[in-house]
C-alpha positions as CSV (number, residue, x, y, z in Angstrom):
1,M,15.9,19.2,21.1
2,S,13.8,16.6,20.1
3,P,13.4,15.4,16.8
4,R,10.3,17.1,15.0
5,T,7.1,14.9,13.5
6,V,4.4,16.3,11.4
7,Q,1.2,17.2,13.6
8,G,-1.3,14.2,13.6
9,A,1.0,11.6,12.3
10,R,0.4,8.1,13.9
11,W,2.3,4.6,12.5
12,S,2.1,1.1,13.7
13,C,2.8,-1.9,11.6
14,Q,0.1,-3.6,9.6
15,G,1.8,-6.7,9.5
16,T,1.2,-6.6,5.7
17,G,4.6,-7.6,4.7
18,F,4.3,-5.2,2.1
19,C,7.6,-3.5,3.2
20,C,9.5,-7.1,2.4
21,R,7.8,-7.2,-1.3
22,F,9.2,-5.4,-4.4
23,H,12.1,-3.2,-2.5
24,Q,15.7,-3.3,-2.8
25,L,16.5,-5.4,0.0
26,G,19.7,-3.9,1.2
27,P,22.5,-2.9,1.6
28,V,23.3,-5.3,4.1
29,S,26.7,-4.6,5.9
30,A,29.5,-7.0,6.1
31,A,28.7,-7.4,9.9
32,E,25.7,-8.1,9.5
33,V,26.1,-10.9,6.9
34,Q,28.3,-12.5,9.3
35,A,25.8,-12.0,12.3
36,I,23.0,-13.5,9.9
37,A,25.4,-16.4,8.7
38,S,26.8,-17.2,12.3
39,T,22.7,-18.6,13.1
40,R,23.2,-20.9,10.0
41,P,19.9,-19.8,8.4
42,E,19.6,-22.9,6.0
43,A,19.3,-25.3,9.2
44,W,16.3,-23.5,10.3
45,W,14.6,-21.5,7.4
46,P,14.1,-24.1,4.1
47,A,13.9,-21.0,2.0
48,A,17.5,-19.8,2.7
49,A,18.9,-23.5,1.8
50,E,19.1,-22.4,-1.9
51,G,21.1,-19.2,-0.9
52,W,19.7,-16.3,1.3
53,L,22.0,-13.3,-0.1
54,L,23.4,-11.8,-3.2
55,S,26.7,-10.1,-3.9
56,R,27.7,-8.0,-6.7
57,S,30.7,-5.6,-7.0
58,G,30.3,-2.0,-6.0
59,P,32.4,1.1,-6.2
60,G,33.5,0.7,-2.6
61,G,33.7,-3.5,-2.7
62,L,31.2,-5.7,-2.3
63,V,27.6,-5.0,-2.0
64,H,25.1,-7.4,-0.1
65,E,21.5,-7.3,-0.4
66,L,18.8,-10.0,0.8
67,R,17.5,-12.7,-1.8
68,K,14.0,-12.7,-2.9
69,V,12.5,-15.4,-3.6
70,D,9.0,-14.6,-5.9
71,G,9.6,-11.1,-5.4
72,H,9.9,-11.1,-1.6
73,C,12.6,-11.9,1.2
74,V,13.9,-15.0,1.0
75,F,13.1,-14.7,5.1
76,L,9.7,-13.5,4.7
77,S,6.9,-16.3,6.7
78,E,3.9,-16.9,5.0
79,D,2.2,-15.1,8.0
80,N,3.7,-12.1,6.4
81,R,6.4,-12.2,9.3
82,C,10.3,-11.9,9.2
83,A,11.5,-15.1,10.1
84,V,14.6,-14.0,11.5
85,H,12.8,-11.2,14.0
86,A,10.7,-14.0,14.7
87,R,13.6,-16.4,15.8
88,F,16.0,-13.6,17.1
89,G,14.4,-10.6,17.5
90,A,14.1,-7.3,15.9
91,Q,17.8,-6.5,16.7
92,A,19.0,-9.3,14.2
93,K,17.7,-7.7,11.3
94,P,19.5,-6.1,8.7
95,G,20.0,-1.9,10.0
96,F,17.5,-1.4,6.9
97,C,15.1,-3.8,8.0
98,Q,14.7,-2.3,11.5
99,L,14.5,1.5,10.2
100,Y,12.2,0.8,7.9
101,P,9.8,2.8,7.4
102,Y,11.0,5.5,9.0
103,Q,12.4,8.4,7.2
104,V,15.0,10.6,9.3
105,V,16.4,13.9,8.0
106,E,18.9,16.5,9.9
107,D,18.8,19.8,8.3
108,A,19.7,23.7,9.9
109,Q,16.0,23.2,12.3
110,G,17.5,19.8,14.1
111,V,16.4,16.6,13.0
112,A,13.0,15.2,11.6
113,V,11.1,11.8,11.4
114,I,8.7,10.7,9.0
115,V,6.8,7.4,7.8
116,R,7.9,6.6,4.4
117,D,4.9,6.8,1.9
118,S,5.1,3.6,0.6
119,C,4.0,2.3,4.1
120,A,0.1,2.4,4.7
121,G,0.5,1.6,8.7
122,R,0.7,5.9,8.6
123,L,-3.4,5.7,8.3
124,A,-4.6,2.4,9.1
125,E,-6.5,2.3,12.5
126,A,-5.0,5.8,13.4
127,E,-6.8,6.1,16.3
128,R,-5.2,3.0,17.8
129,A,-1.3,3.8,16.4
130,A,1.0,5.7,18.4
131,P,1.4,9.2,17.7
132,M,4.9,10.0,15.9
133,E,6.1,11.9,18.8
134,E,6.6,9.1,20.9
135,Q,8.6,7.4,18.5
136,A,10.2,9.7,16.8
137,E,13.7,9.0,19.8
138,E,13.4,5.2,18.9
139,A,13.3,6.5,15.6
140,L,16.7,8.6,15.5
141,A,18.5,5.9,17.7
142,L,18.2,3.7,14.9
143,A,19.1,5.5,12.6
144,R,22.4,6.8,14.1
145,A,23.0,3.0,15.2
146,H,22.9,2.0,11.5
147,E,24.0,5.6,9.6
148,G,20.6,6.0,8.2
149,V,20.5,9.8,9.0
150,L,19.9,11.8,5.7
151,R,21.8,15.2,5.8
152,W,20.1,17.8,4.0
153,S,21.8,21.4,3.5
154,P,22.0,22.2,-0.3
155,E,23.3,25.5,-1.5
156,A,19.9,26.5,-2.9
157,V,16.5,25.1,-3.1
158,S,15.1,24.8,-6.5
159,I,11.7,26.0,-6.8
160,L,10.8,26.4,-10.3
161,P,13.5,26.0,-13.8
162,G,15.7,29.1,-13.3
163,R,14.0,30.1,-9.8
164,A,16.1,28.9,-6.6
165,E,16.1,30.1,-3.3
166,P,18.7,30.2,-0.4
167,W,18.6,27.5,1.4
168,A,18.4,29.8,4.7
169,L,15.3,31.7,3.2
170,W,13.7,28.5,2.0
171,M,14.1,26.7,5.7
172,E,11.7,29.6,7.3
173,V,9.3,29.3,4.0
174,E,9.4,25.5,4.8
175,A,8.0,25.8,8.1
176,E,5.2,28.0,7.2
177,L,3.7,25.9,4.8
178,L,4.0,23.2,7.6
179,Q,2.4,25.2,9.5
180,A,-0.7,25.8,7.2
181,L,-0.5,22.0,6.1
182,Q,-1.1,20.9,9.8
183,T,-3.7,23.7,10.8
184,S,-6.1,23.5,7.4
185,T,-9.1,22.0,7.2
186,D,-9.4,22.4,3.3
187,G,-10.5,19.8,1.3
188,A,-7.0,17.7,-0.8
189,G,-8.1,19.5,-3.7
190,S,-7.9,22.8,-2.5
191,V,-4.8,23.0,-0.6
192,I,-2.4,22.4,-3.2
193,P,-3.6,26.2,-4.3
194,A,-3.5,27.4,-0.7
195,L,0.1,26.5,-0.9
196,R,0.9,27.9,-4.2
197,E,-0.7,31.4,-3.0
198,R,1.5,31.5,0.0
199,L,4.7,30.8,-2.0
200,A,4.0,33.5,-4.4
201,A,3.3,36.0,-1.6
202,R,6.4,34.4,0.6
203,L,8.8,34.6,-2.3
204,G,7.5,36.9,-5.1
205,L,6.6,34.5,-7.7
206,D,5.0,35.6,-10.8
207,L,2.4,33.0,-11.1
208,P,0.1,32.0,-14.2
209,P,-3.7,32.2,-12.7
210,P,-4.9,28.4,-11.7
211,D,-6.7,26.7,-14.9
212,P,-8.0,23.4,-14.2
213,A,-8.5,22.5,-17.8
214,R,-4.9,23.1,-17.9
215,A,-4.1,21.1,-15.1
216,R,-6.1,18.0,-16.4
217,L,-4.6,18.0,-19.8
218,A,-0.9,17.8,-17.5
219,G,-2.3,15.1,-15.5
220,R,-3.8,13.2,-18.3
221,A,-0.2,13.9,-20.1
222,V,1.9,11.9,-17.0
223,L,-0.6,9.6,-16.9
224,L,-0.3,8.6,-20.4
225,A,3.3,8.7,-19.9
226,L,2.9,5.9,-17.5
227,D,0.5,3.8,-18.8
228,M,3.0,3.9,-22.5
229,T,6.0,2.6,-20.2
230,L,3.9,-0.1,-18.4
231,S,3.0,-1.5,-21.5
232,R,6.1,-1.5,-23.1
233,A,7.5,-3.4,-20.3
234,R,4.9,-6.1,-19.8
235,Q,5.1,-6.8,-23.5
236,Q,9.2,-7.0,-23.8
237,E,10.5,-7.7,-20.6
238,Q,10.0,-11.0,-18.7
239,A,9.0,-10.1,-14.9
240,P,11.4,-11.4,-12.2
241,S,8.8,-13.3,-10.6
242,P,4.9,-13.9,-10.8
243,E,4.2,-11.7,-7.8
244,E,6.6,-8.8,-9.6
245,A,4.3,-9.3,-13.0
246,E,1.1,-9.2,-10.7
247,F,1.7,-6.0,-9.3
248,A,3.0,-4.7,-12.4
249,A,-0.5,-5.5,-13.9
250,E,-2.0,-4.2,-10.5
251,L,-0.3,-0.7,-11.0
252,H,-0.9,-0.8,-15.1
253,Q,-4.5,-0.6,-14.4
254,R,-5.0,1.9,-11.5
255,V,-2.7,4.1,-13.9
256,R,-5.6,3.9,-16.6
257,L,-9.0,3.9,-14.0
258,A,-6.7,7.3,-12.9
259,A,-6.8,8.0,-16.7
260,A,-10.2,7.4,-16.9
261,A,-11.2,9.4,-13.9
262,M,-9.1,12.6,-14.9
263,E,-10.8,12.4,-18.4
264,A,-14.1,12.9,-16.7
265,G,-13.2,15.7,-14.7
266,V,-13.1,13.7,-10.9
267,A,-12.2,16.2,-8.3
268,L,-9.3,14.8,-6.2
269,D,-11.4,14.2,-2.6
270,G,-12.8,11.3,-1.0
271,P,-14.7,9.8,2.2
272,E,-14.6,11.7,5.3
273,G,-10.3,11.5,6.2
274,W,-9.4,11.6,3.2
275,E,-8.2,15.1,2.8
276,R,-6.5,14.9,6.1
277,Y,-4.4,12.0,5.0
278,A,-3.7,14.2,1.9
279,R,-2.2,17.2,4.0
280,L,-0.3,14.5,6.0
281,C,1.5,13.1,3.1
282,L,2.1,17.0,1.6
283,A,3.6,17.8,5.0
284,E,5.7,14.4,5.5
285,G,6.7,15.2,2.2
286,L,8.2,18.7,2.9
287,L,9.7,17.8,6.3
288,G,11.1,15.1,5.0
289,K,12.6,16.7,1.9
290,D,10.8,14.2,-1.1
291,L,8.9,16.7,-2.3
292,H,12.6,18.3,-3.7
293,R,14.0,14.7,-4.9
294,L,12.5,14.9,-8.7
295,D,13.3,18.4,-10.3
296,G,12.0,21.4,-7.8
297,L,9.4,22.2,-5.4
298,F,6.4,22.4,-8.2
299,A,7.2,18.8,-9.9
300,G,7.4,17.5,-6.5
301,L,3.8,18.7,-5.7
302,G,2.4,17.6,-9.0
303,L,4.3,14.0,-8.1
304,A,2.4,14.1,-5.1
305,L,-1.0,14.8,-6.5
306,I,-0.7,12.5,-9.2
307,T,-0.1,9.2,-6.5
308,L,-2.9,11.0,-4.6
309,H,-5.4,10.7,-7.6
310,I,-4.6,7.4,-9.0
311,A,-5.0,6.1,-5.1
312,H,-8.5,7.9,-5.3
313,A,-9.4,6.8,-8.4
314,S,-8.7,3.5,-7.7
315,A,-9.4,2.2,-4.6
316,Q,-12.0,0.1,-3.0
317,P,-14.0,0.4,-0.9
318,G,-13.4,4.0,-0.7
319,T,-12.3,4.0,3.2
320,P,-9.4,6.6,4.2
321,A,-7.4,3.2,5.4
322,A,-8.1,1.9,1.9
323,L,-7.4,4.4,0.2
324,A,-3.7,4.7,2.5
325,R,-3.2,1.1,1.7
326,V,-3.6,1.5,-2.5
327,H,-1.6,4.7,-2.2
328,A,1.4,3.2,-0.4
329,R,1.8,0.5,-3.4
330,V,1.5,3.6,-5.9
331,A,4.4,5.2,-4.1
332,R,6.7,2.3,-4.0
333,F,5.5,2.0,-7.9
334,T,6.9,5.6,-8.4
335,Q,10.0,4.7,-6.7
336,N,11.0,2.5,-9.3
337,R,14.2,3.2,-11.3
338,S,13.3,3.1,-14.8
339,I,9.4,4.7,-13.7
340,R,11.5,7.7,-11.5
341,E,13.4,8.2,-15.1
342,V,10.1,8.7,-16.5
343,L,8.5,11.0,-14.1
344,R,11.5,13.0,-14.4
345,A,10.9,13.4,-18.3
346,A,7.4,14.3,-16.8
347,A,8.6,17.1,-14.8
348,P,7.0,19.9,-17.1
349,A,3.7,18.6,-17.1
350,L,3.9,17.5,-13.1
351,R,4.6,21.5,-12.7
352,D,2.0,22.2,-15.0
353,L,-0.3,20.2,-12.6
354,A,1.0,21.9,-9.5
355,L,0.6,25.4,-11.4
356,H,-3.2,24.8,-12.1
357,A,-4.5,23.0,-9.8
358,P,-7.0,21.6,-8.4
359,V,-7.5,18.9,-10.8
């Protein structure tokens, strides 16, 4: 059976080098360390002369990562390309580098391949990018070669606090939701209510009627928590590099712009093509199981809405490609460990946002 992908999803590398910035650059296996070391990188790459590998003790032994210089991978060149790739080919890079931005998940219905939301290439120049179904087999082969297949088989799937559904039933519901997302023509602001209605009918959920004012209040609470966290971090901590400090300052400004837009009642809508991107984000979040990683499905839907709102409120110019590039940066920001803890604490507000959208 061919790997499943989201209908209409496309991706091509845009060469921004963002995947080599701000991420955890590992793990790098012992065999990969040895392979790179055998090329004597300090002899052909000046930045590697001061070291290119970081190693620390972990539960299973040494854990290796590539060293960062000014917030980016030591092997990132000035043209935003990988020096290892340029000199020795893609297969010479560590496995996690080769696999990014693909995410491969195996569940009861087979294998699914999505593009991670921290990569903007899934929308940029979409007309010329290759459809994901044409890349899925290659992505699966890479994931299997580098032990990168995520297996998802919980006993039950959390929907709301105190409400979980058997895994087998959820897989049926997920297929219906994916079909709805891939065929809907509704704007981004109305797609969440449509999903909520389907969930209520399919699972017999007794959900409150939508309350846009309450949704805005919940959204502002989440944005305020992020604002306060970023304010404290920028005042108390020394950033590892000027580039990372600049990234934190940029996201802080975007969060504040989003809070102001939500206060003013700005709807989650945008230029032609933006609603398609929003639906694609939600579909890939479902298929790749990202919507389940926070604190239940509705909290995950709320987080998806917040990241879309931040991108929409702060992207200039307002084109789908520009919005996608900003959304990738916002998504990367929310994956930070400390920010993730803030979002977990804000799960009740995120649930309220999804329960009472549109925003």
